[in-house]
Structures are given as structure tokens and as C-alpha cells.
mmCIF file of the C-alpha atoms, coordinates in Angstrom:
data_MODEL
# 
_entry.id   MODEL 
# 
loop_
_atom_site.group_PDB 
_atom_site.id 
_atom_site.type_symbol 
_atom_site.label_atom_id 
_atom_site.label_alt_id 
_atom_site.label_comp_id 
_atom_site.label_asym_id 
_atom_site.label_entity_id 
_atom_site.label_seq_id 
_atom_site.pdbx_PDB_ins_code 
_atom_site.Cartn_x 
_atom_site.Cartn_y 
_atom_site.Cartn_z 
_atom_site.occupancy 
_atom_site.B_iso_or_equiv 
_atom_site.pdbx_formal_charge 
_atom_site.auth_seq_id 
_atom_site.auth_comp_id 
_atom_site.auth_asym_id 
_atom_site.auth_atom_id 
_atom_site.pdbx_PDB_model_num 
ATOM 1  C CA . MET A 1 1  ? 6.943   74.586 -98.639  1.00 0.00 ? 1  MET A CA 1 
ATOM 2  C CA . GLU A 1 2  ? 6.330   71.078 -99.930  1.00 0.00 ? 2  GLU A CA 1 
ATOM 3  C CA . ASN A 1 3  ? 2.601   71.765 -99.613  1.00 0.00 ? 3  ASN A CA 1 
ATOM 4  C CA . PHE A 1 4  ? 2.926   74.544 -102.182 1.00 0.00 ? 4  PHE A CA 1 
ATOM 5  C CA . ALA A 1 5  ? 4.396   72.235 -104.823 1.00 0.00 ? 5  ALA A CA 1 
ATOM 6  C CA . GLN A 1 6  ? 1.835   69.526 -104.130 1.00 0.00 ? 6  GLN A CA 1 
ATOM 7  C CA . ARG A 1 7  ? -1.089  71.909 -104.205 1.00 0.00 ? 7  ARG A CA 1 
ATOM 8  C CA . VAL A 1 8  ? -0.015  73.664 -107.393 1.00 0.00 ? 8  VAL A CA 1 
ATOM 9  C CA . ARG A 1 9  ? 0.470   70.288 -109.093 1.00 0.00 ? 9  ARG A CA 1 
ATOM 10 C CA . GLN A 1 10 ? -2.949  69.069 -107.933 1.00 0.00 ? 10 GLN A CA 1 
ATOM 11 C CA . LEU A 1 11 ? -4.713  72.255 -109.030 1.00 0.00 ? 11 LEU A CA 1 
ATOM 12 C CA . ARG A 1 12 ? -3.048  72.082 -112.443 1.00 0.00 ? 12 ARG A CA 1 
ATOM 13 C CA . LYS A 1 13 ? -4.104  68.473 -112.902 1.00 0.00 ? 13 LYS A CA 1 
ATOM 14 C CA . GLU A 1 14 ? -7.666  69.345 -111.888 1.00 0.00 ? 14 GLU A CA 1 
ATOM 15 C CA . SER A 1 15 ? -7.664  72.072 -114.530 1.00 0.00 ? 15 SER A CA 1 
ATOM 16 C CA . GLY A 1 16 ? -6.575  69.576 -117.204 1.00 0.00 ? 16 GLY A CA 1 
ATOM 17 C CA . LYS A 1 17 ? -3.646  71.725 -118.317 1.00 0.00 ? 17 LYS A CA 1 
ATOM 18 C CA . THR A 1 18 ? -0.025  70.854 -118.949 1.00 0.00 ? 18 THR A CA 1 
ATOM 19 C CA . GLN A 1 19 ? 2.911   72.506 -117.214 1.00 0.00 ? 19 GLN A CA 1 
ATOM 20 C CA . THR A 1 20 ? 3.716   74.322 -120.461 1.00 0.00 ? 20 THR A CA 1 
ATOM 21 C CA . GLN A 1 21 ? 0.177   75.664 -120.708 1.00 0.00 ? 21 GLN A CA 1 
ATOM 22 C CA . MET A 1 22 ? 0.291   76.856 -117.102 1.00 0.00 ? 22 MET A CA 1 
ATOM 23 C CA . ALA A 1 23 ? 3.602   78.593 -117.724 1.00 0.00 ? 23 ALA A CA 1 
ATOM 24 C CA . ALA A 1 24 ? 1.991   80.496 -120.590 1.00 0.00 ? 24 ALA A CA 1 
ATOM 25 C CA . VAL A 1 25 ? -0.958  81.492 -118.383 1.00 0.00 ? 25 VAL A CA 1 
ATOM 26 C CA . PHE A 1 26 ? 1.392   82.864 -115.721 1.00 0.00 ? 26 PHE A CA 1 
ATOM 27 C CA . GLU A 1 27 ? 3.780   84.386 -118.289 1.00 0.00 ? 27 GLU A CA 1 
ATOM 28 C CA . ILE A 1 28 ? 6.818   82.501 -117.030 1.00 0.00 ? 28 ILE A CA 1 
ATOM 29 C CA . SER A 1 29 ? 9.098   79.907 -118.602 1.00 0.00 ? 29 SER A CA 1 
ATOM 30 C CA . ALA A 1 30 ? 8.064   76.257 -118.595 1.00 0.00 ? 30 ALA A CA 1 
ATOM 31 C CA . ARG A 1 31 ? 11.228  75.510 -116.621 1.00 0.00 ? 31 ARG A CA 1 
ATOM 32 C CA . GLN A 1 32 ? 10.286  78.014 -113.931 1.00 0.00 ? 32 GLN A CA 1 
ATOM 33 C CA . TYR A 1 33 ? 6.813   76.494 -113.617 1.00 0.00 ? 33 TYR A CA 1 
ATOM 34 C CA . GLN A 1 34 ? 8.330   73.005 -113.415 1.00 0.00 ? 34 GLN A CA 1 
ATOM 35 C CA . ASN A 1 35 ? 10.515  74.243 -110.564 1.00 0.00 ? 35 ASN A CA 1 
ATOM 36 C CA . TYR A 1 36 ? 7.397   75.413 -108.708 1.00 0.00 ? 36 TYR A CA 1 
ATOM 37 C CA . GLU A 1 37 ? 5.863   71.955 -108.940 1.00 0.00 ? 37 GLU A CA 1 
ATOM 38 C CA . GLY A 1 38 ? 9.174   70.347 -108.072 1.00 0.00 ? 38 GLY A CA 1 
ATOM 39 C CA . GLY A 1 39 ? 9.539   72.432 -104.944 1.00 0.00 ? 39 GLY A CA 1 
ATOM 40 C CA . GLY A 1 40 ? 12.780  74.046 -106.072 1.00 0.00 ? 40 GLY A CA 1 
ATOM 41 C CA . HIS A 1 41 ? 11.496  77.599 -106.463 1.00 0.00 ? 41 HIS A CA 1 
ATOM 42 C CA . TYR A 1 42 ? 8.560   79.691 -105.360 1.00 0.00 ? 42 TYR A CA 1 
ATOM 43 C CA . PRO A 1 43 ? 6.821   82.626 -107.016 1.00 0.00 ? 43 PRO A CA 1 
ATOM 44 C CA . ASP A 1 44 ? 7.140   86.176 -105.767 1.00 0.00 ? 44 ASP A CA 1 
ATOM 45 C CA . VAL A 1 45 ? 4.108   87.711 -104.047 1.00 0.00 ? 45 VAL A CA 1 
ATOM 46 C CA . PRO A 1 46 ? 2.498   89.074 -107.240 1.00 0.00 ? 46 PRO A CA 1 
ATOM 47 C CA . GLY A 1 47 ? 3.011   85.683 -108.888 1.00 0.00 ? 47 GLY A CA 1 
ATOM 48 C CA . LEU A 1 48 ? 1.510   83.885 -105.903 1.00 0.00 ? 48 LEU A CA 1 
ATOM 49 C CA . MET A 1 49 ? -1.528  86.169 -106.021 1.00 0.00 ? 49 MET A CA 1 
ATOM 50 C CA . LYS A 1 50 ? -1.942  85.561 -109.760 1.00 0.00 ? 50 LYS A CA 1 
ATOM 51 C CA . MET A 1 51 ? -1.866  81.799 -109.198 1.00 0.00 ? 51 MET A CA 1 
ATOM 52 C CA . ALA A 1 52 ? -4.408  82.000 -106.379 1.00 0.00 ? 52 ALA A CA 1 
ATOM 53 C CA . ASP A 1 53 ? -6.726  84.131 -108.513 1.00 0.00 ? 53 ASP A CA 1 
ATOM 54 C CA . TYR A 1 54 ? -6.417  81.795 -111.495 1.00 0.00 ? 54 TYR A CA 1 
ATOM 55 C CA . PHE A 1 55 ? -7.155  78.662 -109.480 1.00 0.00 ? 55 PHE A CA 1 
ATOM 56 C CA . GLY A 1 56 ? -9.835  80.329 -107.355 1.00 0.00 ? 56 GLY A CA 1 
ATOM 57 C CA . VAL A 1 57 ? -8.097  79.594 -104.060 1.00 0.00 ? 57 VAL A CA 1 
ATOM 58 C CA . THR A 1 58 ? -6.523  81.685 -101.331 1.00 0.00 ? 58 THR A CA 1 
ATOM 59 C CA . THR A 1 59 ? -2.810  82.324 -101.033 1.00 0.00 ? 59 THR A CA 1 
ATOM 60 C CA . ASP A 1 60 ? -3.016  80.681 -97.602  1.00 0.00 ? 60 ASP A CA 1 
ATOM 61 C CA . TYR A 1 61 ? -4.284  77.515 -99.274  1.00 0.00 ? 61 TYR A CA 1 
ATOM 62 C CA . LEU A 1 62 ? -1.426  77.539 -101.793 1.00 0.00 ? 62 LEU A CA 1 
ATOM 63 C CA . LEU A 1 63 ? 1.105   78.046 -99.016  1.00 0.00 ? 63 LEU A CA 1 
ATOM 64 C CA . GLY A 1 64 ? -0.342  75.268 -96.872  1.00 0.00 ? 64 GLY A CA 1 
ATOM 65 C CA . ARG A 1 65 ? -1.473  77.630 -94.131  1.00 0.00 ? 65 ARG A CA 1 
ATOM 66 C CA . SER A 1 66 ? -5.110  76.601 -94.610  1.00 0.00 ? 66 SER A CA 1 
ATOM 67 C CA . ASP A 1 67 ? -6.914  73.547 -95.927  1.00 0.00 ? 67 ASP A CA 1 
ATOM 68 C CA . GLN A 1 68 ? -9.861  75.639 -97.128  1.00 0.00 ? 68 GLN A CA 1 
ATOM 69 C CA . ARG A 1 69 ? -9.540  76.529 -100.781 1.00 0.00 ? 69 ARG A CA 1 
ATOM 70 C CA . SER A 1 70 ? -11.557 79.736 -100.573 1.00 0.00 ? 70 SER A CA 1 
# 
């Protein structure tokens, strides 16, 4: 799931937000968000869907199953 961490990090950077700001958007702790970008943890399905909706991409893109964002 290394693709997930890389893609979430890239999407966050494109949005111009910090990890702390993203954690607030997704209503999780900053540490939990940092773990997502570090590849140590992954969101549950509702969390994954919320991230995809926020970034305007598909869950398949986030998971590395597709290279098409939408």
C-alpha cells in the first residue's frame, strides 16, 4: 500500500495544506494522518471514501489500483 501513502502525500501537497490541517478536515488526530502518509496505517472504508471525495479522486486511485484520478 505504498502507493496510498505516496498519493495522499502528493494530493495534500497539491492542495497546499499541512498534515495538521488535513487531519482537521478528516476529523482525525495529526498523528493518525501522519501515519497515513508514512505508510504505517490506513483509513477505514468510510475514511477512505471521505478522502477520495475531498481530493476529487476515486478510491481506486488512492489505493493504487488505477492511475486515473477520476
